[in-house]
C-alpha positions, 0 to 999 in steps of 0.5 A: 532478488527472490521475493514471490509476490502472491497473486490475487487468486491466493486466499490468504490475500482475502484474510485480515492480517494480525498485529506484529508482536513488539518489539519488532523481531530481527526476522521481521526487520530483515523481511521489511528490509527485503521488501523495501529493497525489492521495491527500490530495485523494481523501480530501476531501468534494468528491472525484470519485474513490474515496478511497484511503490508499495508492498504489504506483508500479505502479498508475500505470504505473511499475514502480519500488519506491516507494509512498505512504501518506497516512492518519490513524490514532488522531489521528496523520497518517501521510504517507509516500513510501517508496522501495525498501522492505524488510520486515525484520521481521514478527510471528507474530500476524496480522490482517485487516480486518473488511470486507475490503480494497479497492484503487484499481486494483480495481473489483469487490468480492472478499469474503474475509479477507486475512491480514496480519502485525499488526506489521511493521518496514520499511526504506526511503528516506522522500522526505518526510524525505529519509533512510533510516529503519526504521519499525514499524507495527501494526494498520491502518497495517501492513496498508496498508503490506503491501498497497502492498508487495504491489503492488511484488511484483506481488500484488493483495489478492485473491490472498491470499484463501482460494479454498475458505474466504474467511472462514476466520480463522487461530489467533493472528489479530485483527480490525481 
């Protein structure tokens, strides 16, 4: 599948994305489906590309507020195509991935902890279900959502690593 993922040196990844005009156009529906298919295929055994669980439109050169998630967690498939998402609630409890975060747009390793909210509630148009939804996630799926949401804000995961003490943990924080 030919989907060009921009690298973190591309200046558009540092720009804040703009809202998608609703109703969702056929062109954006096709783009979201292509992005989801890319993630699904990247996770197959025969894939020639690095596996991913989330992909934001800015990563393919479209600075619009939309991203896709395709992952299995605790035996359940999470397949989302979110448009104009807004994080409307977060927990005080924090978490981080034990081995740090990675990104399809970032080739080199950036060791360190990325502190995220353990639980989030998000409101968005879900193009999979073709309706506006409020969705709540905890743990790993919440981390993935926040990572993709950051792309819409022009933020990369390594921006959130403490430069002075990259492995510092926070009070009220758990390892995922």
